VEXKE-443297 format. One record per residue (C-alpha): chain; residue in one letter; x, y, z. Coordinates in pm, whole numbers. Example, Ala and Ser with C-alpha at 12.3 -4.5 7.8 and 13.67 -1.06 7.14 Angstrom:
{kette: A rest: A x: 1230 y: -450 z: 780} .
{kette: A rest: S x: 1367 y: -106 z: 714} .
% end
This chain:
{kette: A rest: M x: -3949 y: -2611 z: 1602} .
{kette: A rest: A x: -3752 y: -2318 z: 1753} .
{kette: A rest: S x: -3746 y: -2071 z: 1423} .
{kette: A rest: R x: -3426 y: -1992 z: 1298} .
{kette: A rest: R x: -3406 y: -1644 z: 1427} .
{kette: A rest: S x: -3464 y: -1768 z: 1784} .
{kette: A rest: F x: -3200 y: -2046 z: 1665} .
{kette: A rest: L x: -2966 y: -1729 z: 1590} .
{kette: A rest: A x: -3088 y: -1500 z: 1914} .
{kette: A rest: G x: -2997 y: -1834 z: 2114} .
{kette: A rest: L x: -2622 y: -1849 z: 1966} .
{kette: A rest: L x: -2559 y: -1486 z: 1960} .
{kette: A rest: A x: -2645 y: -1505 z: 2369} .
{kette: A rest: T x: -2398 y: -1770 z: 2408} .
{kette: A rest: G x: -2147 y: -1646 z: 2210} .
{kette: A rest: L x: -2127 y: -1926 z: 2005} .
{kette: A rest: A x: -2262 y: -1781 z: 1658} .
{kette: A rest: P x: -1977 y: -1817 z: 1416} .
{kette: A rest: Q x: -1845 y: -1454 z: 1350} .
{kette: A rest: A x: -1870 y: -1284 z: 989} .
{kette: A rest: S x: -1608 y: -1326 z: 775} .
{kette: A rest: W x: -1477 y: -1225 z: 418} .
{kette: A rest: A x: -1661 y: -1486 z: 267} .
{kette: A rest: D x: -1962 y: -1333 z: 402} .
{kette: A rest: L x: -1910 y: -1053 z: 116} .
{kette: A rest: G x: -1804 y: -1263 z: -137} .
{kette: A rest: C x: -1444 y: -1321 z: -59} .
{kette: A rest: P x: -1297 y: -994 z: -264} .
{kette: A rest: S x: -974 y: -1031 z: -368} .
{kette: A rest: F x: -868 y: -663 z: -368} .
{kette: A rest: L x: -949 y: -341 z: -238} .
{kette: A rest: A x: -925 y: -17 z: -401} .
{kette: A rest: A x: -988 y: 317 z: -268} .
{kette: A rest: G x: -1166 y: 580 z: -505} .
{kette: A rest: Q x: -1386 y: 836 z: -656} .
{kette: A rest: Q x: -1745 y: 835 z: -778} .
{kette: A rest: N x: -1942 y: 1054 z: -1012} .
{kette: A rest: D x: -2100 y: 1223 z: -752} .
{kette: A rest: G x: -1795 y: 1315 z: -649} .
{kette: A rest: S x: -1753 y: 1151 z: -305} .
{kette: A rest: Y x: -1473 y: 904 z: -239} .
{kette: A rest: V x: -1525 y: 528 z: -133} .
{kette: A rest: L x: -1342 y: 193 z: -51} .
{kette: A rest: A x: -1442 y: -43 z: -277} .
{kette: A rest: G x: -1403 y: -400 z: -235} .
{kette: A rest: L x: -1316 y: -598 z: -648} .
{kette: A rest: S x: -1366 y: -969 z: -749} .
{kette: A rest: S x: -1071 y: -1151 z: -895} .
{kette: A rest: K x: -1257 y: -1025 z: -1221} .
{kette: A rest: G x: -1256 y: -645 z: -1137} .
{kette: A rest: D x: -1625 y: -660 z: -1029} .
{kette: A rest: I x: -1736 y: -426 z: -753} .
{kette: A rest: L x: -1841 y: -642 z: -484} .
{kette: A rest: F x: -1923 y: -350 z: -182} .
{kette: A rest: R x: -1879 y: 6 z: -174} .
{kette: A rest: C x: -1800 y: 226 z: 194} .
{kette: A rest: P x: -1806 y: 562 z: 192} .
{kette: A rest: L x: -1512 y: 767 z: 307} .
{kette: A rest: P x: -1485 y: 1143 z: 479} .
{kette: A rest: D x: -1257 y: 1228 z: 207} .
{kette: A rest: R x: -977 y: 1092 z: -66} .
{kette: A rest: G x: -846 y: 781 z: 43} .
{kette: A rest: H x: -497 y: 660 z: -59} .
{kette: A rest: A x: -414 y: 266 z: 67} .
{kette: A rest: A x: -609 y: 47 z: 268} .
{kette: A rest: S x: -514 y: -252 z: 530} .
{kette: A rest: A x: -769 y: -559 z: 521} .
{kette: A rest: H x: -803 y: -735 z: 873} .
{kette: A rest: P x: -664 y: -1072 z: 896} .
{kette: A rest: K x: -997 y: -1248 z: 1001} .
{kette: A rest: R x: -1283 y: -969 z: 1044} .
{kette: A rest: P x: -1480 y: -798 z: 692} .
{kette: A rest: E x: -1307 y: -441 z: 821} .
{kette: A rest: I x: -1037 y: -228 z: 690} .
{kette: A rest: V x: -838 y: 29 z: 804} .
{kette: A rest: A x: -866 y: 320 z: 476} .
{kette: A rest: F x: -594 y: 586 z: 512} .
{kette: A rest: A x: -633 y: 955 z: 356} .
{kette: A rest: R x: -433 y: 1073 z: 80} .
{kette: A rest: R x: -94 y: 1175 z: 233} .
{kette: A rest: P x: -40 y: 1366 z: 397} .
{kette: A rest: G x: -378 y: 1362 z: 618} .
{kette: A rest: R x: -533 y: 1322 z: 976} .
{kette: A rest: F x: -775 y: 1024 z: 911} .
{kette: A rest: A x: -761 y: 634 z: 920} .
{kette: A rest: Q x: -1100 y: 536 z: 917} .
{kette: A rest: V x: -1200 y: 180 z: 1024} .
{kette: A rest: I x: -1499 y: 42 z: 814} .
{kette: A rest: N x: -1722 y: -232 z: 923} .
{kette: A rest: C x: -1748 y: -358 z: 515} .
{kette: A rest: R x: -2067 y: -546 z: 590} .
{kette: A rest: D x: -2270 y: -199 z: 606} .
{kette: A rest: G x: -1993 y: 31 z: 532} .
{kette: A rest: A x: -2062 y: 169 z: 905} .
{kette: A rest: P x: -1757 y: 314 z: 1044} .
{kette: A rest: L x: -1643 y: 163 z: 1354} .
{kette: A rest: A x: -1349 y: 369 z: 1486} .
{kette: A rest: R x: -1153 y: 656 z: 1333} .
{kette: A rest: L x: -767 y: 686 z: 1456} .
{kette: A rest: D x: -671 y: 1037 z: 1517} .
{kette: A rest: P x: -253 y: 1115 z: 1531} .
{kette: A rest: P x: -161 y: 1267 z: 1777} .
{kette: A rest: N x: -93 y: 1642 z: 1790} .
{kette: A rest: G x: 195 y: 1744 z: 1601} .
{kette: A rest: H x: 128 y: 1417 z: 1344} .
{kette: A rest: H x: -50 y: 1350 z: 1036} .
{kette: A rest: F x: -44 y: 1026 z: 866} .
{kette: A rest: Y x: 128 y: 874 z: 555} .
{kette: A rest: G x: -96 y: 687 z: 369} .
{kette: A rest: H x: -21 y: 327 z: 481} .
{kette: A rest: G x: -13 y: 99 z: 754} .
{kette: A rest: C x: -29 y: -288 z: 808} .
{kette: A rest: F x: -171 y: -553 z: 1099} .
{kette: A rest: S x: 38 y: -770 z: 1299} .
{kette: A rest: S x: 39 y: -1146 z: 1201} .
{kette: A rest: D x: -218 y: -1195 z: 1474} .
{kette: A rest: S x: -451 y: -915 z: 1389} .
{kette: A rest: T x: -349 y: -761 z: 1748} .
{kette: A rest: R x: -150 y: -457 z: 1649} .
{kette: A rest: L x: -181 y: -204 z: 1333} .
{kette: A rest: Y x: 89 y: 1 z: 1281} .
{kette: A rest: T x: 72 y: 353 z: 1087} .
{kette: A rest: T x: 351 y: 540 z: 917} .
{kette: A rest: E x: 362 y: 891 z: 1012} .
{kette: A rest: N x: 557 y: 1212 z: 1003} .
{kette: A rest: D x: 658 y: 1410 z: 1319} .
{kette: A rest: Y x: 646 y: 1745 z: 1170} .
{kette: A rest: V x: 707 y: 1914 z: 1459} .
{kette: A rest: N x: 1070 y: 1718 z: 1520} .
{kette: A rest: S x: 1096 y: 1679 z: 1128} .
{kette: A rest: R x: 1113 y: 1291 z: 1200} .
{kette: A rest: G x: 938 y: 989 z: 1075} .
{kette: A rest: V x: 724 y: 755 z: 1304} .
{kette: A rest: V x: 567 y: 438 z: 1344} .
{kette: A rest: G x: 215 y: 472 z: 1567} .
{kette: A rest: I x: 142 y: 176 z: 1751} .
{kette: A rest: W x: -277 y: 101 z: 1774} .
{kette: A rest: D x: -440 y: -213 z: 1980} .
{kette: A rest: T x: -695 y: -381 z: 1722} .
{kette: A rest: T x: -870 y: -579 z: 2054} .
{kette: A rest: N x: -959 y: -224 z: 2196} .
{kette: A rest: G x: -1151 y: -5 z: 1970} .
{kette: A rest: Y x: -833 y: 70 z: 1793} .
{kette: A rest: Q x: -644 y: 247 z: 2076} .
{kette: A rest: R x: -327 y: 408 z: 2015} .
{kette: A rest: I x: -49 y: 257 z: 2298} .
{kette: A rest: G x: 266 y: 369 z: 2118} .
{kette: A rest: S x: 514 y: 462 z: 1894} .
{kette: A rest: F x: 841 y: 477 z: 1761} .
{kette: A rest: S x: 1074 y: 644 z: 1519} .
{kette: A rest: S x: 1043 y: 491 z: 1187} .
{kette: A rest: G x: 1438 y: 541 z: 1120} .
{kette: A rest: G x: 1399 y: 812 z: 850} .
{kette: A rest: I x: 1247 y: 1103 z: 774} .
{kette: A rest: G x: 870 y: 1082 z: 556} .
{kette: A rest: P x: 774 y: 755 z: 615} .
{kette: A rest: H x: 510 y: 613 z: 351} .
{kette: A rest: D x: 479 y: 229 z: 296} .
{kette: A rest: I x: 515 y: -53 z: 552} .
{kette: A rest: L x: 489 y: -391 z: 555} .
{kette: A rest: L x: 564 y: -700 z: 764} .
{kette: A rest: R x: 892 y: -883 z: 704} .
{kette: A rest: N x: 847 y: -1253 z: 575} .
{kette: A rest: D x: 1241 y: -1342 z: 629} .
{kette: A rest: A x: 1219 y: -1258 z: 1023} .
{kette: A rest: P x: 997 y: -1116 z: 1296} .
{kette: A rest: G x: 950 y: -750 z: 1220} .
{kette: A rest: L x: 896 y: -437 z: 996} .
{kette: A rest: V x: 1018 y: -286 z: 657} .
{kette: A rest: I x: 964 y: 57 z: 633} .
{kette: A rest: A x: 1031 y: 283 z: 343} .
{kette: A rest: N x: 1160 y: 602 z: 444} .
{kette: A rest: G x: 1130 y: 871 z: 138} .
{kette: A rest: G x: 1325 y: 1112 z: 281} .
{kette: A rest: I x: 1144 y: 1399 z: 223} .
{kette: A rest: Q x: 1044 y: 1692 z: 519} .
{kette: A rest: T x: 707 y: 1838 z: 493} .
{kette: A rest: H x: 529 y: 2077 z: 692} .
{kette: A rest: P x: 115 y: 2118 z: 712} .
{kette: A rest: R x: 165 y: 2517 z: 701} .
{kette: A rest: S x: 378 y: 2464 z: 376} .
{kette: A rest: G x: 129 y: 2229 z: 217} .
{kette: A rest: R x: 298 y: 1978 z: 9} .
{kette: A rest: A x: 603 y: 2167 z: -51} .
{kette: A rest: K x: 885 y: 1926 z: -4} .
{kette: A rest: L x: 1130 y: 2155 z: 220} .
{kette: A rest: N x: 1502 y: 1929 z: 202} .
{kette: A rest: L x: 1534 y: 1830 z: -162} .
{kette: A rest: K x: 1915 y: 1948 z: -153} .
{kette: A rest: T x: 1982 y: 1682 z: 165} .
{kette: A rest: M x: 1701 y: 1433 z: 182} .
{kette: A rest: R x: 1837 y: 1108 z: 246} .
{kette: A rest: P x: 1597 y: 797 z: 159} .
{kette: A rest: N x: 1602 y: 501 z: 321} .
{kette: A rest: L x: 1510 y: 107 z: 376} .
{kette: A rest: S x: 1464 y: 20 z: 747} .
{kette: A rest: Y x: 1388 y: -318 z: 886} .
{kette: A rest: T x: 1302 y: -290 z: 1262} .
{kette: A rest: D x: 1172 y: -518 z: 1515} .
{kette: A rest: F x: 838 y: -490 z: 1661} .
{kette: A rest: N x: 921 y: -203 z: 1906} .
{kette: A rest: G x: 1142 y: 5 z: 1658} .
{kette: A rest: S x: 1520 y: -150 z: 1729} .
{kette: A rest: V x: 1658 y: -75 z: 1359} .
{kette: A rest: Q x: 1797 y: -432 z: 1256} .
{kette: A rest: D x: 1917 y: -335 z: 930} .
{kette: A rest: Q x: 1940 y: -15 z: 720} .
{kette: A rest: V x: 1973 y: 19 z: 343} .
{kette: A rest: V x: 2107 y: 378 z: 201} .
{kette: A rest: L x: 2122 y: 447 z: -171} .
{kette: A rest: P x: 2407 y: 579 z: -326} .
{kette: A rest: P x: 2453 y: 943 z: -327} .
{kette: A rest: D x: 2405 y: 1046 z: -672} .
{kette: A rest: L x: 2052 y: 868 z: -598} .
{kette: A rest: H x: 2000 y: 1049 z: -261} .
{kette: A rest: Q x: 1684 y: 1241 z: -444} .
{kette: A rest: N x: 1556 y: 932 z: -559} .
{kette: A rest: S x: 1271 y: 913 z: -293} .
{kette: A rest: I x: 1178 y: 531 z: -191} .
{kette: A rest: R x: 809 y: 509 z: -125} .
{kette: A rest: H x: 606 y: 211 z: -213} .
{kette: A rest: L x: 703 y: -193 z: -134} .
{kette: A rest: A x: 610 y: -531 z: -214} .
{kette: A rest: I x: 752 y: -846 z: -62} .
{kette: A rest: H x: 751 y: -1216 z: -197} .
{kette: A rest: T x: 746 y: -1495 z: 52} .
{kette: A rest: D x: 1104 y: -1592 z: 58} .
{kette: A rest: G x: 1165 y: -1219 z: 199} .
{kette: A rest: T x: 1313 y: -1042 z: -125} .
{kette: A rest: L x: 1110 y: -687 z: -83} .
{kette: A rest: A x: 1058 y: -496 z: -395} .
{kette: A rest: F x: 1081 y: -105 z: -384} .
{kette: A rest: A x: 971 y: 169 z: -613} .
{kette: A rest: M x: 1103 y: 525 z: -612} .
{kette: A rest: Q x: 994 y: 914 z: -724} .
{kette: A rest: W x: 1269 y: 1110 z: -832} .
{kette: A rest: Q x: 1291 y: 1438 z: -667} .
{kette: A rest: G x: 1603 y: 1577 z: -869} .
{kette: A rest: E x: 1608 y: 1746 z: -1215} .
{kette: A rest: P x: 1313 y: 1679 z: -1486} .
{kette: A rest: G x: 1417 y: 1386 z: -1746} .
{kette: A rest: A x: 1693 y: 1242 z: -1535} .
{kette: A rest: D x: 1737 y: 874 z: -1676} .
{kette: A rest: V x: 1717 y: 701 z: -1326} .
{kette: A rest: P x: 1605 y: 367 z: -1205} .
{kette: A rest: I x: 1292 y: 356 z: -1054} .
{kette: A rest: T x: 1260 y: 24 z: -895} .
{kette: A rest: G x: 1500 y: -184 z: -693} .
{kette: A rest: L x: 1475 y: -521 z: -524} .
{kette: A rest: H x: 1660 y: -591 z: -173} .
{kette: A rest: L x: 1704 y: -886 z: 82} .
{kette: A rest: S x: 1799 y: -771 z: 444} .
{kette: A rest: G x: 2199 y: -844 z: 431} .
{kette: A rest: T x: 2265 y: -794 z: 100} .
{kette: A rest: T x: 2340 y: -520 z: -108} .
{kette: A rest: P x: 2011 y: -412 z: -311} .
{kette: A rest: Q x: 1997 y: -435 z: -693} .
{kette: A rest: L x: 1850 y: -169 z: -890} .
{kette: A rest: L x: 1622 y: -277 z: -1221} .
{kette: A rest: A x: 1644 y: -212 z: -1572} .
{kette: A rest: E x: 1935 y: 87 z: -1508} .
{kette: A rest: D x: 2020 y: 99 z: -1863} .
{kette: A rest: D x: 1733 y: 73 z: -2065} .
{kette: A rest: P x: 1597 y: 401 z: -2248} .
{kette: A rest: R x: 1249 y: 275 z: -2166} .
{kette: A rest: V x: 1280 y: 364 z: -1768} .
{kette: A rest: R x: 1229 y: 709 z: -1886} .
{kette: A rest: N x: 861 y: 642 z: -1988} .
{kette: A rest: L x: 789 y: 643 z: -1631} .
{kette: A rest: Q x: 880 y: 1004 z: -1608} .
{kette: A rest: G x: 1051 y: 952 z: -1268} .
{kette: A rest: Y x: 734 y: 811 z: -1099} .
{kette: A rest: G x: 703 y: 486 z: -922} .
{kette: A rest: G x: 286 y: 472 z: -828} .
{kette: A rest: S x: 295 y: 78 z: -717} .
{kette: A rest: I x: 448 y: -223 z: -734} .
{kette: A rest: G x: 411 y: -569 z: -719} .
{kette: A rest: F x: 585 y: -934 z: -741} .
{kette: A rest: S x: 443 y: -1187 z: -973} .
{kette: A rest: A x: 283 y: -1528 z: -797} .
{kette: A rest: D x: 663 y: -1714 z: -848} .
{kette: A rest: G x: 864 y: -1420 z: -756} .
{kette: A rest: K x: 1030 y: -1420 z: -1100} .
{kette: A rest: Q x: 903 y: -1101 z: -1214} .
{kette: A rest: V x: 824 y: -722 z: -1054} .
{kette: A rest: A x: 585 y: -487 z: -1231} .
{kette: A rest: V x: 577 y: -83 z: -1167} .
{kette: A rest: T x: 321 y: 154 z: -1263} .
{kette: A rest: S x: 290 y: 502 z: -1348} .
{kette: A rest: P x: 16 y: 750 z: -1393} .
{kette: A rest: R x: 217 y: 1025 z: -1502} .
{kette: A rest: G x: 375 y: 822 z: -1805} .
{kette: A rest: G x: 52 y: 582 z: -1827} .
{kette: A rest: V x: 275 y: 262 z: -1834} .
{kette: A rest: A x: 307 y: -10 z: -1658} .
{kette: A rest: Q x: 629 y: -228 z: -1675} .
{kette: A rest: I x: 725 y: -551 z: -1617} .
{kette: A rest: M x: 1089 y: -684 z: -1515} .
{kette: A rest: D x: 1276 y: -997 z: -1456} .
{kette: A rest: A x: 1356 y: -1024 z: -1105} .
{kette: A rest: V x: 1673 y: -1217 z: -1141} .
{kette: A rest: S x: 1846 y: -1022 z: -1452} .
{kette: A rest: G x: 1662 y: -738 z: -1378} .
{kette: A rest: D x: 1590 y: -670 z: -1762} .
{kette: A rest: L x: 1288 y: -479 z: -1885} .
{kette: A rest: L x: 1013 y: -730 z: -2032} .
{kette: A rest: Y x: 711 y: -557 z: -2099} .
{kette: A rest: E x: 558 y: -226 z: -2133} .
{kette: A rest: H x: 189 y: -170 z: -2115} .
{kette: A rest: Q x: 32 y: 171 z: -2203} .
{kette: A rest: L x: -252 y: 259 z: -1981} .
{kette: A rest: P x: -345 y: 624 z: -1943} .
{kette: A rest: D x: -344 y: 674 z: -1564} .
{kette: A rest: V x: -280 y: 362 z: -1446} .
{kette: A rest: C x: -144 y: 315 z: -1091} .
{kette: A rest: G x: -315 y: 35 z: -878} .
{kette: A rest: L x: -141 y: -290 z: -882} .
{kette: A rest: A x: -154 y: -661 z: -754} .
{kette: A rest: T x: -49 y: -968 z: -797} .
{kette: A rest: A x: -256 y: -1221 z: -981} .
{kette: A rest: E x: -262 y: -1586 z: -1025} .
{kette: A rest: S x: -89 y: -1518 z: -1348} .
{kette: A rest: G x: 49 y: -1230 z: -1377} .
{kette: A rest: F x: -91 y: -874 z: -1217} .
{kette: A rest: V x: -413 y: -705 z: -1211} .
{kette: A rest: V x: -399 y: -303 z: -1274} .
{kette: A rest: T x: -636 y: -27 z: -1204} .
{kette: A rest: T x: -650 y: 326 z: -1370} .
{kette: A rest: G x: -837 y: 673 z: -1288} .
{kette: A rest: K x: -1035 y: 601 z: -1610} .
{kette: A rest: G x: -1258 y: 330 z: -1417} .
{kette: A rest: Q x: -1070 y: 29 z: -1576} .
{kette: A rest: V x: -943 y: -282 z: -1436} .
{kette: A rest: A x: -679 y: -516 z: -1661} .
{kette: A rest: A x: -477 y: -822 z: -1624} .
{kette: A rest: L x: -132 y: -801 z: -1730} .
{kette: A rest: S x: 44 y: -1158 z: -1831} .
{kette: A rest: G x: 376 y: -1111 z: -2053} .
{kette: A rest: P x: 301 y: -939 z: -2333} .
{kette: A rest: D x: -63 y: -935 z: -2321} .
{kette: A rest: I x: -291 y: -726 z: -2174} .
{kette: A rest: S x: -663 y: -825 z: -2085} .
{kette: A rest: P x: -952 y: -567 z: -2022} .
{kette: A rest: L x: -1179 y: -724 z: -1696} .
{kette: A rest: S x: -1427 y: -414 z: -1614} .
{kette: A rest: Q x: -1477 y: -98 z: -1692} .
{kette: A rest: S x: -1677 y: 112 z: -1375} .
{kette: A rest: D x: -1791 y: 496 z: -1327} .
{kette: A rest: M x: -1464 y: 464 z: -1056} .
{kette: A rest: R x: -1187 y: 698 z: -1083} .
{kette: A rest: W x: -945 y: 427 z: -872} .
{kette: A rest: D x: -653 y: 599 z: -698} .
{kette: A rest: N x: -296 y: 505 z: -620} .
{kette: A rest: H x: -338 y: 139 z: -515} .
{kette: A rest: L x: -485 y: -191 z: -527} .
{kette: A rest: I x: -455 y: -366 z: -217} .
{kette: A rest: P x: -456 y: -799 z: -252} .
{kette: A rest: L x: -656 y: -997 z: 31} .
{kette: A rest: T x: -462 y: -1294 z: 108} .
{kette: A rest: R x: -610 y: -1633 z: 140} .
{kette: A rest: G x: -569 y: -1570 z: 559} .
{kette: A rest: E x: -766 y: -1265 z: 510} .
{kette: A rest: L x: -1064 y: -1421 z: 339} .
% end
């Protein structure tokens, strides 16, 4: 009788062996970058209960990540601004490829796969020409760069696939930077953030600009509901202490809705939206602020601020079956459901900015 090893070898030789999937890694629910006690950086896979299922080493501090829809591999992006995007085999942590932006560009921390997983789209700064760019990479050919197009603004940060139509939505933060100036913001007086909806060739189909008195409210992070409604989180670059909205909703073709505008508790965010997400039913929106050490939950219809949770250095946020899951720079993973907060796990990790959900299609 043929051994299991020879049987599998025969399957491999004929190309009939089953491909590895996310199920081989315990069906992780989330991805998160973080720093370990020894100072090294990793990208970790987390269960729905916050348990760490695997850790993959990173060459430097990470920011966000994108999971391949089918294969157990991730693209981990450097903390913005950065020049690495590492493609990692999650089964053993081995690097599969490293994406390097063209000369005069750097990454801005986020990217997304096409629905058929053949393309990866990355947000980039063309700092030579002071413009935002979306890079296009061929995932079927070693993540080779095959093109780019204008993001529709300056300082693109987050990027998502649209749910209401084919295409992309891009958060152009409006902030001009240059490597020789470090992380200095060079155009605060004239910045003009926007949301740009484009097709896959970069043609702008819709664009939303904030009112003039909010032109210094940098649009940074995005979440999208199944009906195409977009939630966006902003970071105020104007006078400290100003009472300005930090979250908003938008559906292409309509006027954006700013949430909790007149609620004094918005100042607890200290002008900084770290991550944003919808509840599973789309009725609530949550935003985090590591500066304020709070997570706020708002009604997606009325815009009212419903609940506020105190969590030191909270930033990562993702949708859960009932409510939300958050991570903190103190190593905590917790569940938020209405007024209730439930600790899920505690580790030695200093979790970074984002908690990336893996969809059922990716599992």
